[in-house]
C-alpha positions as CSV (number, residue, x, y, z in Angstrom):
1,M,-0.1,0.1,0.0
2,D,1.4,3.4,-1.0
3,L,0.1,5.7,1.5
4,A,3.5,7.5,2.2
5,L,3.3,11.2,2.2
6,Y,-0.4,11.5,2.8
7,K,-1.3,13.9,5.7
8,V,-3.5,12.1,8.1
9,L,-5.3,13.9,11.1
10,I,-6.4,11.7,13.9
11,N,-9.0,13.0,16.4
12,E,-9.7,10.6,19.1
13,D,-10.3,11.4,22.7
14,D,-9.3,8.1,24.0
15,Y,-5.5,8.4,24.2
16,L,-4.7,4.6,23.9
17,I,-7.0,4.3,20.8
18,A,-5.3,7.6,19.3
19,E,-1.9,6.0,19.9
20,D,-3.0,2.8,18.2
21,L,-4.3,4.7,15.2
22,C,-1.1,6.8,15.1
23,S,1.0,3.6,15.0
24,V,-0.9,2.1,12.2
25,C,-0.6,5.3,10.1
26,E,3.1,5.6,10.9
27,E,3.6,2.0,9.8
28,A,1.9,2.9,6.6
29,Q,4.4,5.9,6.3
30,C,1.7,8.5,6.4
31,L,2.5,12.0,7.6
32,L,0.6,12.4,11.0
33,I,-1.0,15.7,11.9
34,G,-2.0,15.7,15.6
35,P,-3.5,13.6,17.3
36,A,-6.1,15.9,18.4
37,L,-7.8,14.8,21.6
38,S,-10.8,17.2,21.1
39,G,-12.7,19.3,18.7
40,A,-10.8,22.3,19.7
41,D,-7.5,20.7,19.3
42,E,-8.7,19.7,15.7
43,L,-9.6,23.2,14.8
44,E,-6.3,24.5,15.9
45,I,-4.3,22.0,14.1
46,V,-6.2,22.4,10.7
47,R,-5.6,26.2,10.9
48,N,-2.0,25.5,10.4
49,E,-2.1,22.5,8.1
50,I,-4.8,20.8,6.0
51,P,-5.0,17.1,6.1
52,D,-5.5,14.8,3.1
53,I,-7.9,12.6,5.3
54,A,-9.1,12.8,8.9
55,I,-10.0,10.0,11.2
56,V,-12.4,11.3,13.6
57,D,-14.1,9.9,16.7
58,L,-17.8,10.7,16.1
59,D,-19.0,9.6,19.4
60,R,-17.5,12.4,21.6
61,G,-20.7,14.3,22.1
62,E,-19.5,17.4,20.1
63,G,-19.1,18.1,16.4
64,I,-20.4,16.0,13.6
65,T,-22.1,12.8,14.0
66,M,-22.9,9.8,11.7
67,R,-26.2,11.5,11.0
68,D,-24.4,14.5,9.4
69,L,-22.6,12.2,6.9
70,E,-23.8,10.7,3.6
71,D,-21.7,8.5,1.4
72,V,-18.6,8.9,3.4
73,P,-16.3,5.9,4.0
74,Y,-16.2,5.0,7.8
75,L,-15.3,2.2,10.2
76,Q,-16.9,1.7,13.4
77,K,-14.7,1.0,16.5
78,P,-13.2,-1.3,17.3
79,V,-11.2,-1.3,14.2
80,G,-8.3,-3.6,13.3
81,R,-5.1,-2.6,11.7
82,D,-5.8,-4.3,8.3
83,A,-9.4,-2.8,8.0
84,L,-7.8,0.7,8.8
85,L,-5.3,0.3,6.3
86,K,-7.6,-0.9,3.6
87,I,-10.0,1.9,4.0
88,L,-7.1,4.5,4.0
89,N,-5.9,3.0,0.8
90,D,-9.3,2.9,-0.8
91,V,-10.0,6.4,0.0
92,L,-6.4,7.9,-0.6
93,N,-5.6,5.9,-3.8
């Protein structure tokens, strides 16, 4: 999978899940922006650099929810390494 040099923003309020997501993205040689642990962090980060894709926790009680999205690729937690890499590859390539 050629995901090198794609900028990925991870927005996840659970630190351990965020670390796991970061590890998978780093393994795929993506350029990480963040992680953002809140919606406020996410906004601050994207003011400085626009990601190619964002991995967002939609169950934080703030911001967008699944009801706001149509035809957007998504995975529901828990998600494994292979499923995450596949959807990143499908979306970015």
